[in-house]
N, CA and C atoms of all chains as a GROMACS GRO file, in nm:
protein
  594
    1MET      N    1  -1.968   4.426  -2.205
    1MET     CA    2  -1.927   4.441  -2.345
    1MET      C    3  -1.847   4.319  -2.390
    2MET      N    4  -1.747   4.282  -2.304
    2MET     CA    5  -1.666   4.164  -2.335
    2MET      C    6  -1.752   4.038  -2.332
    3ASP      N    7  -1.849   4.035  -2.237
    3ASP     CA    8  -1.937   3.918  -2.228
    3ASP      C    9  -2.018   3.901  -2.355
    4LEU      N   10  -2.067   4.014  -2.407
    4LEU     CA   11  -2.147   4.008  -2.530
    4LEU      C   12  -2.059   3.959  -2.646
    5ARG      N   13  -1.934   4.010  -2.650
    5ARG     CA   14  -1.841   3.970  -2.756
    5ARG      C   15  -1.818   3.817  -2.752
    6CYS      N   16  -1.793   3.766  -2.632
    6CYS     CA   17  -1.769   3.622  -2.618
    6CYS      C   18  -1.894   3.541  -2.653
    7LYS      N   19  -2.009   3.592  -2.609
    7LYS     CA   20  -2.135   3.522  -2.638
    7LYS      C   21  -2.158   3.515  -2.788
    8MET      N   22  -2.134   3.628  -2.857
    8MET     CA   23  -2.156   3.630  -3.002
    8MET      C   24  -2.057   3.535  -3.072
    9LEU      N   25  -1.932   3.533  -3.024
    9LEU     CA   26  -1.833   3.442  -3.084
    9LEU      C   27  -1.872   3.296  -3.060
   10ASP      N   28  -1.925   3.267  -2.940
   10ASP     CA   29  -1.969   3.130  -2.911
   10ASP      C   30  -2.080   3.088  -3.006
   11ASP      N   31  -2.174   3.180  -3.031
   11ASP     CA   32  -2.283   3.148  -3.124
   11ASP      C   33  -2.229   3.121  -3.264
   12ILE      N   34  -2.130   3.205  -3.305
   12ILE     CA   35  -2.069   3.185  -3.437
   12ILE      C   36  -2.001   3.049  -3.444
   13ARG      N   37  -1.926   3.016  -3.336
   13ARG     CA   38  -1.854   2.888  -3.335
   13ARG      C   39  -1.948   2.768  -3.342
   14ALA      N   40  -2.062   2.778  -3.272
   14ALA     CA   41  -2.157   2.666  -3.273
   14ALA      C   42  -2.209   2.641  -3.415
   15ILE      N   43  -2.247   2.749  -3.483
   15ILE     CA   44  -2.299   2.734  -3.620
   15ILE      C   45  -2.186   2.690  -3.713
   16GLU      N   46  -2.068   2.747  -3.693
   16GLU     CA   47  -1.955   2.714  -3.780
   16GLU      C   48  -1.917   2.566  -3.767
   17PHE      N   49  -1.928   2.512  -3.644
   17PHE     CA   50  -1.901   2.370  -3.623
   17PHE      C   51  -1.993   2.286  -3.711
   18MET      N   52  -2.123   2.321  -3.714
   18MET     CA   53  -2.218   2.247  -3.797
   18MET      C   54  -2.180   2.260  -3.945
   19ALA      N   55  -2.141   2.382  -3.986
   19ALA     CA   56  -2.107   2.405  -4.127
   19ALA      C   57  -1.984   2.323  -4.167
   20VAL      N   58  -1.882   2.319  -4.080
   20VAL     CA   59  -1.760   2.244  -4.112
   20VAL      C   60  -1.792   2.094  -4.122
   21GLU      N   61  -1.864   2.041  -4.024
   21GLU     CA   62  -1.893   1.897  -4.025
   21GLU      C   63  -1.981   1.858  -4.143
   22LEU      N   64  -2.082   1.940  -4.173
   22LEU     CA   65  -2.167   1.910  -4.289
   22LEU      C   66  -2.088   1.920  -4.418
   23ASN      N   67  -1.995   2.016  -4.424
   23ASN     CA   68  -1.907   2.032  -4.540
   23ASN      C   69  -1.827   1.903  -4.565
   24LEU      N   70  -1.766   1.851  -4.457
   24LEU     CA   71  -1.684   1.730  -4.471
   24LEU      C   72  -1.771   1.610  -4.509
   25PHE      N   73  -1.893   1.603  -4.452
   25PHE     CA   74  -1.986   1.495  -4.486
   25PHE      C   75  -2.025   1.504  -4.633
   26LEU      N   76  -2.055   1.626  -4.678
   26LEU     CA   77  -2.097   1.645  -4.818
   26LEU      C   78  -1.985   1.616  -4.917
   27ASP      N   79  -1.860   1.637  -4.877
   27ASP     CA   80  -1.748   1.606  -4.966
   27ASP      C   81  -1.755   1.461  -5.014
   28ILE      N   82  -1.791   1.373  -4.922
   28ILE     CA   83  -1.796   1.231  -4.960
   28ILE      C   84  -1.938   1.179  -4.982
   29ASN      N   85  -2.040   1.264  -4.954
   29ASN     CA   86  -2.180   1.230  -4.985
   29ASN      C   87  -2.245   1.348  -5.057
   30PRO      N   88  -2.191   1.382  -5.176
   30PRO     CA   89  -2.232   1.507  -5.240
   30PRO      C   90  -2.378   1.509  -5.288
   31HIS      N   91  -2.446   1.392  -5.291
   31HIS     CA   92  -2.584   1.391  -5.342
   31HIS      C   93  -2.687   1.382  -5.230
   32ASP      N   94  -2.643   1.399  -5.107
   32ASP     CA   95  -2.735   1.393  -4.993
   32ASP      C   96  -2.809   1.528  -4.980
   33HIS      N   97  -2.936   1.530  -5.020
   33HIS     CA   98  -3.008   1.658  -5.024
   33HIS      C   99  -3.040   1.713  -4.888
   34ARG      N  100  -3.064   1.623  -4.792
   34ARG     CA  101  -3.095   1.670  -4.657
   34ARG      C  102  -2.973   1.743  -4.599
   35ALA      N  103  -2.855   1.682  -4.617
   35ALA     CA  104  -2.733   1.745  -4.566
   35ALA      C  105  -2.707   1.877  -4.638
   36LEU      N  106  -2.735   1.879  -4.769
   36LEU     CA  107  -2.713   2.001  -4.848
   36LEU      C  108  -2.802   2.115  -4.798
   37ASN      N  109  -2.930   2.082  -4.772
   37ASN     CA  110  -3.021   2.185  -4.720
   37ASN      C  111  -2.975   2.236  -4.585
   38GLU      N  112  -2.934   2.144  -4.500
   38GLU     CA  113  -2.886   2.185  -4.368
   38GLU      C  114  -2.763   2.273  -4.380
   39TYR      N  115  -2.672   2.233  -4.471
   39TYR     CA  116  -2.550   2.310  -4.490
   39TYR      C  117  -2.584   2.454  -4.531
   40ASN      N  118  -2.676   2.466  -4.627
   40ASN     CA  119  -2.712   2.600  -4.675
   40ASN      C  120  -2.782   2.682  -4.567
   41ASP      N  121  -2.861   2.611  -4.486
   41ASP     CA  122  -2.931   2.679  -4.377
   41ASP      C  123  -2.831   2.735  -4.274
   42TYR      N  124  -2.735   2.652  -4.234
   42TYR     CA  125  -2.634   2.698  -4.137
   42TYR      C  126  -2.545   2.806  -4.197
   43THR      N  127  -2.518   2.794  -4.327
   43THR     CA  128  -2.434   2.895  -4.392
   43THR      C  129  -2.503   3.032  -4.389
   44ARG      N  130  -2.633   3.032  -4.414
   44ARG     CA  131  -2.711   3.157  -4.407
   44ARG      C  132  -2.703   3.217  -4.267
   45GLN      N  133  -2.723   3.132  -4.166
   45GLN     CA  134  -2.716   3.180  -4.027
   45GLN      C  135  -2.577   3.234  -3.994
   46LEU      N  136  -2.474   3.165  -4.044
   46LEU     CA  137  -2.336   3.204  -4.014
   46LEU      C  138  -2.304   3.342  -4.074
   47HIS      N  139  -2.348   3.363  -4.198
   47HIS     CA  140  -2.327   3.494  -4.261
   47HIS      C  141  -2.390   3.605  -4.179
   48GLU      N  142  -2.513   3.579  -4.134
   48GLU     CA  143  -2.586   3.680  -4.058
   48GLU      C  144  -2.515   3.710  -3.926
   49LEU      N  145  -2.475   3.603  -3.853
   49LEU     CA  146  -2.409   3.621  -3.723
   49LEU      C  147  -2.275   3.694  -3.737
   50LYS      N  148  -2.198   3.659  -3.842
   50LYS     CA  149  -2.069   3.724  -3.861
   50LYS      C  150  -2.088   3.871  -3.898
   51TYR      N  151  -2.192   3.898  -3.977
   51TYR     CA  152  -2.220   4.036  -4.014
   51TYR      C  153  -2.251   4.118  -3.888
   52GLN      N  154  -2.339   4.064  -3.801
   52GLN     CA  155  -2.374   4.133  -3.676
   52GLN      C  156  -2.250   4.156  -3.590
   53PHE      N  157  -2.167   4.054  -3.580
   53PHE     CA  158  -2.047   4.065  -3.497
   53PHE      C  159  -1.953   4.173  -3.550
   54GLU      N  160  -1.931   4.171  -3.680
   54GLU     CA  161  -1.835   4.265  -3.738
   54GLU      C  162  -1.883   4.409  -3.731
   55GLN      N  163  -2.015   4.430  -3.738
   55GLN     CA  164  -2.070   4.565  -3.723
   55GLN      C  165  -2.029   4.623  -3.588
   56GLN      N  166  -2.031   4.536  -3.486
   56GLN     CA  167  -2.007   4.583  -3.351
   56GLN      C  168  -1.860   4.577  -3.306
   57PHE      N  169  -1.791   4.471  -3.348
   57PHE     CA  170  -1.658   4.448  -3.290
   57PHE      C  171  -1.544   4.452  -3.392
   58GLY      N  172  -1.574   4.490  -3.514
   58GLY     CA  173  -1.467   4.501  -3.612
   58GLY      C  174  -1.449   4.374  -3.693
   59PRO      N  175  -1.364   4.381  -3.797
   59PRO     CA  176  -1.354   4.271  -3.893
   59PRO      C  177  -1.297   4.142  -3.835
   60LEU      N  178  -1.353   4.029  -3.881
   60LEU     CA  179  -1.300   3.897  -3.845
   60LEU      C  180  -1.196   3.851  -3.946
   61THR      N  181  -1.201   3.909  -4.066
   61THR     CA  182  -1.105   3.870  -4.170
   61THR      C  183  -1.043   3.996  -4.230
   62ASN      N  184  -0.931   3.976  -4.300
   62ASN     CA  185  -0.862   4.090  -4.361
   62ASN      C  186  -0.847   4.067  -4.512
   63PHE      N  187  -0.754   4.134  -4.574
   63PHE     CA  188  -0.723   4.117  -4.716
   63PHE      C  189  -0.845   4.130  -4.808
   64GLY      N  190  -0.937   4.220  -4.770
   64GLY     CA  191  -1.050   4.247  -4.858
   64GLY      C  192  -1.173   4.160  -4.835
   65TYR      N  193  -1.171   4.074  -4.735
   65TYR     CA  194  -1.286   3.989  -4.709
   65TYR      C  195  -1.388   4.054  -4.615
   66SER      N  196  -1.345   4.155  -4.539
   66SER     CA  197  -1.438   4.229  -4.453
   66SER      C  198  -1.410   4.378  -4.466
   67TYR      N  199  -1.515   4.459  -4.451
   67TYR     CA  200  -1.495   4.604  -4.447
   67TYR      C  201  -1.442   4.644  -4.309
   68SER      N  202  -1.365   4.753  -4.306
   68SER     CA  203  -1.328   4.812  -4.178
   68SER      C  204  -1.379   4.956  -4.182
   69LEU      N  205  -1.501   4.977  -4.128
   69LEU     CA  206  -1.565   5.107  -4.140
   69LEU      C  207  -1.504   5.207  -4.041
   70HIS      N  208  -1.508   5.335  -4.080
   70HIS     CA  209  -1.463   5.449  -3.997
   70HIS      C  210  -1.313   5.453  -3.974
   71HIS      N  211  -1.255   5.352  -3.915
   71HIS     CA  212  -1.108   5.351  -3.904
   71HIS      C  213  -1.060   5.206  -3.917
   72TRP      N  214  -0.927   5.190  -3.920
   72TRP     CA  215  -0.868   5.057  -3.940
   72TRP      C  216  -0.874   4.978  -3.810
   73ARG      N  217  -0.972   4.890  -3.797
   73ARG     CA  218  -0.994   4.821  -3.670
   73ARG      C  219  -0.920   4.688  -3.660
   74TRP      N  220  -0.854   4.650  -3.770
   74TRP     CA  221  -0.788   4.519  -3.771
   74TRP      C  222  -0.683   4.508  -3.661
   75ILE      N  223  -0.615   4.619  -3.630
   75ILE     CA  224  -0.507   4.614  -3.531
   75ILE      C  225  -0.558   4.622  -3.387
   76ASP      N  226  -0.689   4.642  -3.370
   76ASP     CA  227  -0.743   4.652  -3.234
   76ASP      C  228  -0.740   4.518  -3.161
   77ARG      N  229  -0.712   4.524  -3.034
   77ARG     CA  230  -0.726   4.406  -2.950
   77ARG      C  231  -0.876   4.379  -2.929
   78PRO      N  232  -0.911   4.256  -2.885
   78PRO     CA  233  -0.822   4.144  -2.857
   78PRO      C  234  -0.797   4.055  -2.978
   79TRP      N  235  -0.677   4.001  -2.985
   79TRP     CA  236  -0.648   3.892  -3.079
   79TRP      C  237  -0.698   3.762  -3.015
   80PRO      N  238  -0.711   3.658  -3.095
   80PRO     CA  239  -0.772   3.534  -3.043
   80PRO      C  240  -0.700   3.477  -2.920
   81TRP      N  241  -0.570   3.501  -2.910
   81TRP     CA  242  -0.495   3.445  -2.796
   81TRP      C  243  -0.500   3.538  -2.675
   82GLU      N  244  -0.571   3.651  -2.688
   82GLU     CA  245  -0.580   3.745  -2.576
   82GLU      C  246  -0.714   3.742  -2.505
   83SER      N  247  -0.813   3.679  -2.569
   83SER     CA  248  -0.947   3.674  -2.510
   83SER      C  249  -1.019   3.553  -2.566
   84CYS      N  250  -1.148   3.543  -2.540
   84CYS     CA  251  -1.223   3.425  -2.585
   84CYS      C  252  -1.235   3.417  -2.736
   85MET      N  253  -0.563   3.211  -5.138
   85MET     CA  254  -0.570   3.066  -5.113
   85MET      C  255  -0.636   3.034  -4.979
   86TRP      N  256  -0.587   3.100  -4.872
   86TRP     CA  257  -0.655   3.088  -4.744
   86TRP      C  258  -0.673   3.225  -4.683
   87ILE      N  259  -0.774   3.239  -4.599
   87ILE     CA  260  -0.788   3.365  -4.527
   87ILE      C  261  -0.783   3.338  -4.376
   88TYR      N  262  -0.730   3.437  -4.304
   88TYR     CA  263  -0.720   3.427  -4.160
   88TYR      C  264  -0.848   3.479  -4.096
   89GLU      N  265  -0.896   3.410  -3.993
   89GLU     CA  266  -1.008   3.460  -3.915
   89GLU      C  267  -0.959   3.493  -3.776
   90LYS      N  268  -0.995   3.615  -3.732
   90LYS     CA  269  -0.944   3.665  -3.604
   90LYS      C  270  -1.028   3.610  -3.488
   91LYS      N  271  -1.035   3.478  -3.480
   91LYS     CA  272  -1.107   3.412  -3.372
   91LYS      C  273  -1.062   3.267  -3.364
   92LEU      N  274  -1.081   3.205  -3.246
   92LEU     CA  275  -1.046   3.064  -3.234
   92LEU      C  276  -1.161   2.978  -3.284
   93GLN      N  277  -1.126   2.862  -3.342
   93GLN     CA  278  -1.229   2.768  -3.384
   93GLN      C  279  -1.298   2.710  -3.260
   94TYR      N  280  -1.222   2.700  -3.152
   94TYR     CA  281  -1.277   2.648  -3.027
   94TYR      C  282  -1.210   2.723  -2.913
   95PRO      N  283  -1.287   2.773  -2.814
   95PRO     CA  284  -1.225   2.852  -2.708
   95PRO      C  285  -1.143   2.764  -2.614
   96VAL      N  286  -1.030   2.814  -2.570
   96VAL     CA  287  -0.942   2.735  -2.484
   96VAL      C  288  -0.911   2.815  -2.359
   97ARG      N  289  -0.936   2.757  -2.243
   97ARG     CA  290  -0.899   2.823  -2.118
   97ARG      C  291  -0.812   2.730  -2.034
   98ILE      N  292  -0.685   2.767  -2.014
   98ILE     CA  293  -0.594   2.685  -1.935
   98ILE      C  294  -0.594   2.737  -1.791
   99LYS      N  295  -0.639   2.652  -1.696
   99LYS     CA  296  -0.646   2.699  -1.558
   99LYS      C  297  -0.513   2.682  -1.486
  100LYS      N  298  -0.437   2.578  -1.525
  100LYS     CA  299  -0.314   2.549  -1.454
  100LYS      C  300  -0.200   2.525  -1.554
  101PRO      N  301  -0.111   2.624  -1.572
  101PRO     CA  302   0.002   2.607  -1.665
  101PRO      C  303   0.090   2.489  -1.622
  102ASP      N  304   0.136   2.412  -1.719
  102ASP     CA  305   0.206   2.287  -1.690
  102ASP      C  306   0.309   2.265  -1.803
  103ALA      N  307   0.438   2.273  -1.767
  103ALA     CA  308   0.544   2.266  -1.868
  103ALA      C  309   0.543   2.133  -1.944
  104ARG      N  310   0.517   2.023  -1.872
  104ARG     CA  311   0.516   1.892  -1.941
  104ARG      C  312   0.404   1.887  -2.042
  105MET      N  313   0.289   1.938  -2.000
  105MET     CA  314   0.176   1.937  -2.092
  105MET      C  315   0.204   2.027  -2.212
  106ALA      N  316   0.273   2.141  -2.186
  106ALA     CA  317   0.307   2.231  -2.297
  106ALA      C  318   0.394   2.158  -2.399
  107LYS      N  319   0.491   2.081  -2.349
  107LYS     CA  320   0.579   2.009  -2.440
  107LYS      C  321   0.501   1.906  -2.521
  108CYS      N  322   0.411   1.839  -2.451
  108CYS     CA  323   0.329   1.738  -2.518
  108CYS      C  324   0.244   1.802  -2.628
  109VAL      N  325   0.182   1.912  -2.594
  109VAL     CA  326   0.090   1.974  -2.689
  109VAL      C  327   0.165   2.034  -2.808
  110ILE      N  328   0.282   2.094  -2.781
  110ILE     CA  329   0.357   2.154  -2.892
  110ILE      C  330   0.405   2.042  -2.986
  111THR      N  331   0.427   1.923  -2.929
  111THR     CA  332   0.465   1.808  -3.012
  111THR      C  333   0.348   1.761  -3.098
  112GLN      N  334   0.229   1.766  -3.039
  112GLN     CA  335   0.110   1.732  -3.118
  112GLN      C  336   0.095   1.829  -3.235
  113TYR      N  337   0.144   1.948  -3.218
  113TYR     CA  338   0.133   2.050  -3.323
  113TYR      C  339   0.243   2.033  -3.429
  114GLY      N  340   0.370   2.039  -3.384
  114GLY     CA  341   0.478   2.043  -3.481
  114GLY      C  342   0.566   1.920  -3.484
  115GLY      N  343   0.536   1.821  -3.402
  115GLY     CA  344   0.620   1.701  -3.392
  115GLY      C  345   0.604   1.607  -3.509
  116PRO      N  346   0.676   1.493  -3.502
  116PRO     CA  347   0.681   1.400  -3.616
  116PRO      C  348   0.544   1.344  -3.658
  117ASP      N  349   0.453   1.323  -3.563
  117ASP     CA  350   0.317   1.282  -3.601
  117ASP      C  351   0.218   1.393  -3.572
  118GLY      N  352   0.263   1.515  -3.584
  118GLY     CA  353   0.182   1.629  -3.542
  118GLY      C  354   0.086   1.679  -3.648
  119GLU      N  355   0.008   1.777  -3.606
  119GLU     CA  356  -0.096   1.836  -3.688
  119GLU      C  357  -0.040   1.906  -3.813
  120LEU      N  358   0.071   1.975  -3.796
  120LEU     CA  359   0.130   2.046  -3.911
  120LEU      C  360   0.171   1.950  -4.020
  121ALA      N  361   0.241   1.842  -3.980
  121ALA     CA  362   0.288   1.745  -4.079
  121ALA      C  363   0.170   1.679  -4.148
  122ALA      N  364   0.067   1.641  -4.070
  122ALA     CA  365  -0.050   1.576  -4.128
  122ALA      C  366  -0.116   1.669  -4.227
  123SER      N  367  -0.132   1.794  -4.187
  123SER     CA  368  -0.202   1.887  -4.272
  123SER      C  369  -0.126   1.912  -4.402
  124LEU      N  370   0.007   1.921  -4.394
  124LEU     CA  371   0.086   1.939  -4.518
  124LEU      C  372   0.081   1.814  -4.605
  125ARG      N  373   0.071   1.698  -4.540
  125ARG     CA  374   0.060   1.574  -4.617
  125ARG      C  375  -0.071   1.573  -4.697
  126TYR      N  376  -0.182   1.606  -4.630
  126TYR     CA  377  -0.310   1.609  -4.702
  126TYR      C  378  -0.304   1.707  -4.818
  127LEU      N  379  -0.244   1.822  -4.794
  127LEU     CA  380  -0.244   1.926  -4.898
  127LEU      C  381  -0.153   1.887  -5.015
  128SER      N  382  -0.053   1.803  -4.992
  128SER     CA  383   0.029   1.754  -5.103
  128SER      C  384  -0.040   1.641  -5.177
  129GLN      N  385  -0.108   1.554  -5.100
  129GLN     CA  386  -0.174   1.438  -5.161
  129GLN      C  387  -0.287   1.480  -5.254
  130ARG      N  388  -0.351   1.593  -5.224
  130ARG     CA  389  -0.467   1.633  -5.304
  130ARG      C  390  -0.432   1.654  -5.452
  131TYR      N  391  -0.308   1.694  -5.480
  131TYR     CA  392  -0.270   1.721  -5.619
  131TYR      C  393  -0.274   1.595  -5.706
  132HIS      N  394  -0.256   1.480  -5.644
  132HIS     CA  395  -0.248   1.355  -5.719
  132HIS      C  396  -0.370   1.268  -5.701
  133MET      N  397  -0.469   1.315  -5.627
  133MET     CA  398  -0.588   1.235  -5.600
  133MET      C  399  -0.686   1.242  -5.717
  134PRO      N  400  -0.715   1.128  -5.781
  134PRO     CA  401  -0.803   1.131  -5.897
  134PRO      C  402  -0.953   1.137  -5.863
  135ILE      N  403  -0.990   1.098  -5.739
  135ILE     CA  404  -1.132   1.090  -5.703
  135ILE      C  405  -1.181   1.226  -5.651
  136PRO      N  406  -1.284   1.285  -5.714
  136PRO     CA  407  -1.329   1.419  -5.674
  136PRO      C  408  -1.363   1.432  -5.526
  137GLU      N  409  -1.437   1.331  -5.473
  137GLU     CA  410  -1.477   1.337  -5.332
  137GLU      C  411  -1.353   1.343  -5.242
  138ALA      N  412  -1.254   1.259  -5.273
  138ALA     CA  413  -1.134   1.251  -5.189
  138ALA      C  414  -1.047   1.375  -5.206
  139LYS      N  415  -1.046   1.429  -5.328
  139LYS     CA  416  -0.970   1.552  -5.352
  139LYS      C  417  -1.024   1.664  -5.261
  140ALA      N  418  -1.156   1.672  -5.254
  140ALA     CA  419  -1.219   1.776  -5.172
  140ALA      C  420  -1.190   1.754  -5.023
  141ILE      N  421  -1.200   1.628  -4.982
  141ILE     CA  422  -1.175   1.597  -4.840
  141ILE      C  423  -1.030   1.630  -4.802
  142LEU      N  424  -0.936   1.595  -4.888
  142LEU     CA  425  -0.795   1.625  -4.859
  142LEU      C  426  -0.773   1.776  -4.849
  143ASN      N  427  -0.834   1.849  -4.941
  143ASN     CA  428  -0.823   1.994  -4.937
  143ASN      C  429  -0.881   2.050  -4.807
  144ASP      N  430  -0.998   1.998  -4.768
  144ASP     CA  431  -1.069   2.057  -4.654
  144ASP      C  432  -1.009   2.018  -4.519
  145ILE      N  433  -0.965   1.892  -4.505
  145ILE     CA  434  -0.905   1.856  -4.376
  145ILE      C  435  -0.763   1.912  -4.366
  146GLY      N  436  -0.696   1.927  -4.480
  146GLY     CA  437  -0.565   1.993  -4.480
  146GLY      C  438  -0.577   2.138  -4.437
  147THR      N  439  -0.684   2.202  -4.480
  147THR     CA  440  -0.711   2.340  -4.441
  147THR      C  441  -0.749   2.349  -4.294
  148GLU      N  442  -0.837   2.259  -4.253
  148GLU     CA  443  -0.884   2.262  -4.115
  148GLU      C  444  -0.770   2.239  -4.016
  149GLY      N  445  -0.675   2.153  -4.054
  149GLY     CA  446  -0.562   2.126  -3.966
  149GLY      C  447  -0.486   2.252  -3.930
  150SER      N  448  -0.483   2.347  -4.023
  150SER     CA  449  -0.408   2.469  -3.995
  150SER      C  450  -0.485   2.561  -3.900
  151GLN      N  451  -0.614   2.531  -3.877
  151GLN     CA  452  -0.691   2.612  -3.782
  151GLN      C  453  -0.676   2.559  -3.640
  152CYS      N  454  -0.600   2.452  -3.628
  152CYS     CA  455  -0.592   2.380  -3.502
  152CYS      C  456  -0.550   2.470  -3.385
  153ALA      N  457  -0.606   2.444  -3.269
  153ALA     CA  458  -0.578   2.528  -3.151
  153ALA      C  459  -0.455   2.482  -3.074
  154THR      N  460  -0.384   2.378  -3.122
  154THR     CA  461  -0.272   2.327  -3.042
  154THR      C  462  -0.163   2.431  -3.013
  155PRO      N  463  -0.123   2.519  -3.107
  155PRO     CA  464  -0.020   2.617  -3.071
  155PRO      C  465  -0.068   2.709  -2.960
  156PHE      N  466  -0.199   2.740  -2.965
  156PHE     CA  467  -0.256   2.826  -2.863
  156PHE      C  468  -0.258   2.756  -2.727
  157ILE      N  469  -0.298   2.629  -2.726
  157ILE     CA  470  -0.301   2.553  -2.600
  157ILE      C  471  -0.160   2.545  -2.542
  158SER      N  472  -0.064   2.522  -2.630
  158SER     CA  473   0.074   2.508  -2.587
  158SER      C  474   0.124   2.637  -2.522
  159GLN      N  475   0.102   2.751  -2.588
  159GLN     CA  476   0.150   2.876  -2.531
  159GLN      C  477   0.074   2.911  -2.403
  160SER      N  478  -0.052   2.869  -2.394
  160SER     CA  479  -0.129   2.899  -2.274
  160SER      C  480  -0.076   2.826  -2.152
  161HIS      N  481   0.002   2.722  -2.174
  161HIS     CA  482   0.058   2.645  -2.063
  161HIS      C  483   0.188   2.705  -2.011
  162THR      N  484   0.245   2.801  -2.082
  162THR     CA  485   0.379   2.846  -2.047
  162THR      C  486   0.394   2.987  -1.988
  163PRO      N  487   0.299   3.081  -2.001
  163PRO     CA  488   0.332   3.221  -1.970
  163PRO      C  489   0.377   3.247  -1.827
  164THR      N  490   0.319   3.177  -1.729
  164THR     CA  491   0.355   3.209  -1.591
  164THR      C  492   0.463   3.116  -1.537
  165LEU      N  493   0.522   3.034  -1.621
  165LEU     CA  494   0.626   2.942  -1.574
  165LEU      C  495   0.760   3.016  -1.567
  166SER      N  496   0.839   2.984  -1.465
  166SER     CA  497   0.970   3.047  -1.450
  166SER      C  498   1.074   2.964  -1.525
  167ALA      N  499   1.197   3.020  -1.534
  167ALA     CA  500   1.305   2.946  -1.598
  167ALA      C  501   1.328   2.815  -1.523
  168ALA      N  502   1.316   2.820  -1.388
  168ALA     CA  503   1.336   2.699  -1.309
  168ALA      C  504   1.232   2.593  -1.343
  169ASP      N  505   1.109   2.637  -1.366
  169ASP     CA  506   1.003   2.542  -1.404
  169ASP      C  507   1.042   2.465  -1.529
  170LEU      N  508   1.113   2.532  -1.617
  170LEU     CA  509   1.143   2.471  -1.746
  170LEU      C  510   1.271   2.389  -1.744
  171THR      N  511   1.353   2.405  -1.639
  171THR     CA  512   1.481   2.336  -1.640
  171THR      C  513   1.495   2.228  -1.533
  172THR      N  514   1.404   2.224  -1.435
  172THR     CA  515   1.414   2.117  -1.336
  172THR      C  516   1.374   1.985  -1.400
  173PRO      N  517   1.438   1.876  -1.353
  173PRO     CA  518   1.406   1.746  -1.412
  173PRO      C  519   1.257   1.714  -1.401
  174GLN      N  520   1.193   1.755  -1.289
  174GLN     CA  521   1.052   1.723  -1.269
  174GLN      C  522   0.964   1.784  -1.378
  175SER      N  523   1.010   1.892  -1.435
  175SER     CA  524   0.924   1.959  -1.533
  175SER      C  525   0.909   1.875  -1.658
  176GLY      N  526   1.005   1.785  -1.682
  176GLY     CA  527   0.997   1.704  -1.803
  176GLY      C  528   1.026   1.784  -1.928
  177TYR      N  529   1.062   1.911  -1.913
  177TYR     CA  530   1.077   1.995  -2.031
  177TYR      C  531   1.218   1.986  -2.087
  178HIS      N  532   1.318   1.954  -1.999
  178HIS     CA  533   1.456   1.966  -2.046
  178HIS      C  534   1.511   1.834  -2.102
  179HIS      N  535   1.443   1.721  -2.076
  179HIS     CA  536   1.500   1.592  -2.119
  179HIS      C  537   1.515   1.584  -2.270
  180THR      N  538   1.406   1.609  -2.336
  180THR     CA  539   1.413   1.616  -2.482
  180THR      C  540   1.358   1.752  -2.520
  181ARG      N  541   1.400   1.798  -2.635
  181ARG     CA  542   1.349   1.927  -2.679
  181ARG      C  543   1.203   1.913  -2.722
  182PRO      N  544   1.127   2.019  -2.709
  182PRO     CA  545   0.991   2.014  -2.763
  182PRO      C  546   0.999   1.979  -2.911
  183PHE      N  547   0.897   1.919  -2.965
  183PHE     CA  548   0.886   1.877  -3.106
  183PHE      C  549   0.954   1.742  -3.131
  184CYS      N  550   1.038   1.692  -3.037
  184CYS     CA  551   1.118   1.576  -3.070
  184CYS      C  552   1.059   1.444  -3.024
  185GLN      N  553   0.938   1.446  -2.972
  185GLN     CA  554   0.883   1.324  -2.916
  185GLN      C  555   0.752   1.293  -2.988
  186ALA      N  556   0.735   1.169  -3.030
  186ALA     CA  557   0.612   1.133  -3.100
  186ALA      C  558   0.509   1.075  -3.005
  187ASN      N  559   0.383   1.102  -3.032
  187ASN     CA  560   0.273   1.037  -2.962
  187ASN      C  561   0.279   1.043  -2.810
  188CYS      N  562   0.317   1.157  -2.755
  188CYS     CA  563   0.326   1.166  -2.609
  188CYS      C  564   0.189   1.151  -2.544
  189TYR      N  565   0.081   1.175  -2.620
  189TYR     CA  566  -0.050   1.172  -2.556
  189TYR      C  567  -0.091   1.032  -2.514
  190LYS      N  568  -0.017   0.931  -2.560
  190LYS     CA  569  -0.050   0.795  -2.517
  190LYS      C  570  -0.026   0.778  -2.367
  191SER      N  571   0.086   0.837  -2.318
  191SER     CA  572   0.114   0.824  -2.176
  191SER      C  573   0.060   0.944  -2.098
  192ASN      N  574   0.021   1.047  -2.168
  192ASN     CA  575  -0.018   1.172  -2.103
  192ASN      C  576  -0.139   1.225  -2.181
  193PRO      N  577  -0.260   1.167  -2.153
  193PRO     CA  578  -0.371   1.188  -2.245
  193PRO      C  579  -0.406   1.334  -2.268
  194VAL      N  580  -0.416   1.369  -2.393
  194VAL     CA  581  -0.462   1.501  -2.432
  194VAL      C  582  -0.535   1.477  -2.563
  195SER      N  583  -0.648   1.541  -2.582
  195SER     CA  584  -0.721   1.507  -2.704
  195SER      C  585  -0.663   1.584  -2.822
  196PRO      N  586  -0.616   1.514  -2.923
  196PRO     CA  587  -0.568   1.580  -3.044
  196PRO      C  588  -0.687   1.636  -3.121
  197CYS      N  589  -0.661   1.722  -3.216
  197CYS     CA  590  -0.772   1.786  -3.287
  197CYS      C  591  -0.856   1.687  -3.365
  198HIS      N  592  -0.791   1.595  -3.434
  198HIS     CA  593  -0.865   1.487  -3.500
  198HIS      C  594  -0.771   1.379  -3.542
   0.00000   0.00000   0.00000
């Protein structure tokens, strides 16, 4: 169970890395269409992966950015400094 | 303005806790040339930046700096250390207080976030 959680987080981090770097590149090259397409492609993947993760392991964000279905899962462990 | 994500941007596993390294890393985070200061500088500069591209970059790298894993790396170096570990001269922890030393990674290489 923990292995699956870490694996899913690793997949999210890999895609998120691409999204962050493309974001910074696009800030100073806003008319680069290839980068823009790649950014949108990774963003789509990231949304999907985070949705899958949150369905299984609870919300990644709070303050109204993620649902907490059934019960309040925000207080559940692990916090980032307690596991992968 | 910002939202918290309950995950690390990059996973960190410390195999061997080391008080000197903890001091170095906490300095990279909150010290005079640390990540916190840099990130607050970017976020202040953005208000006066006239160029749209640069305004966006300042906003985004200022934001990213706050996601930095340095506080986590620093705490990961300390949990199993005893009081003696932190006070013996060899530990390097008691000479100067954490946060008070600039650019320690030059003599004690550690990769800063950016």
